[in-house]
C-alpha positions in Angstrom: 127.3 112.4 106.7 127.8 108.7 106.7 125.8 106.1 104.7 123.4 103.8 106.6 125.3 100.6 107.4 123.9 97.1 106.8 122.4 96.9 110.2 120.2 99.7 109.2 118.3 97.3 107.0 116.9 95.7 110.1 114.6 98.8 110.3 112.7 97.3 107.3 111.3 94.5 109.5 111.7 96.0 113.0 109.6 99.2 112.5 106.6 97.3 111.1 106.9 94.6 113.7 106.9 97.2 116.5 103.6 98.6 115.1 101.8 95.4 116.3 102.3 96.0 120.1 101.9 99.8 119.4 98.5 99.1 117.8 97.5 97.1 120.9 98.5 100.0 123.1 96.6 102.4 120.9 93.5 100.2 121.2 93.8 100.4 125.0 94.1 104.2 124.8 90.9 104.2 122.7 89.1 102.1 125.3 90.1 104.5 128.0 89.1 107.5 126.0 85.8 106.3 124.5 84.8 103.0 126.0 84.6 99.6 124.5 82.0 100.6 121.8 84.1 103.4 120.4 83.7 107.2 120.2 81.2 107.1 117.4 78.7 105.0 119.3 75.8 106.5 121.2 76.9 104.5 124.3 80.2 106.4 124.6 81.3 106.6 128.2 80.3 109.9 129.9 83.5 110.2 132.0 86.5 109.1 130.0 89.8 108.3 131.8 91.9 110.8 129.9 95.0 110.4 132.0 95.1 106.7 131.2 94.4 107.4 127.6 97.2 109.9 127.3 99.6 107.5 129.1 98.7 104.7 126.7 99.2 107.1 123.7 102.7 107.9 125.0 103.4 104.2 125.4 102.2 103.7 121.9 104.7 106.2 120.6 107.6 104.8 122.5 106.8 101.2 121.6 106.6 102.2 117.9 109.9 104.2 118.1 111.9 101.7 120.0 113.5 100.1 116.9 114.8 103.5 115.7 116.9 103.8 118.9 117.8 100.1 119.4 118.9 99.3 115.8 122.3 100.7 115.1 121.4 102.3 111.8 123.7 105.2 112.7 126.8 105.1 114.9 125.7 108.4 116.5 123.5 107.5 119.5 122.3 111.1 119.8 120.9 111.0 116.2 119.2 107.7 116.9 117.7 109.2 120.1 116.4 112.3 118.4 115.0 110.3 115.4 113.2 107.9 117.8 111.8 110.8 119.9 110.5 112.6 116.8 108.9 109.4 115.5 107.4 108.8 118.9 105.9 112.3 119.0 104.5 111.8 115.5 102.9 108.4 116.4 101.4 110.0 119.5 99.8 112.8 117.5 98.5 110.4 114.8 97.1 108.2 117.5 95.4 111.1 119.2 93.8 112.1 115.9 92.6 108.5 115.4 91.0 108.0 118.7 89.8 111.5 119.7 86.0 112.0 119.7 85.9 115.0 117.4 
């Protein structure tokens, strides 16, 4: 096991910065799922576009996880890929919990 190199410190600014466009994509997923007024409103759309919402959720996860793969915090590309994929899945699940009309 190697120690994170100095380029790994770029994750401290890259991960939070990636959450800005990911938040925008999550907002688009929410609009596709619930409409412009949100899921809690009485004017929720009757026929949501779930396919577009799920695609936007997947885009949210990949946008948020991009720095984990792009920043060379580990020399092992496979480790960076698996970490980014795991983080993307977690962001997708959290996004689904946030926008789903339970």
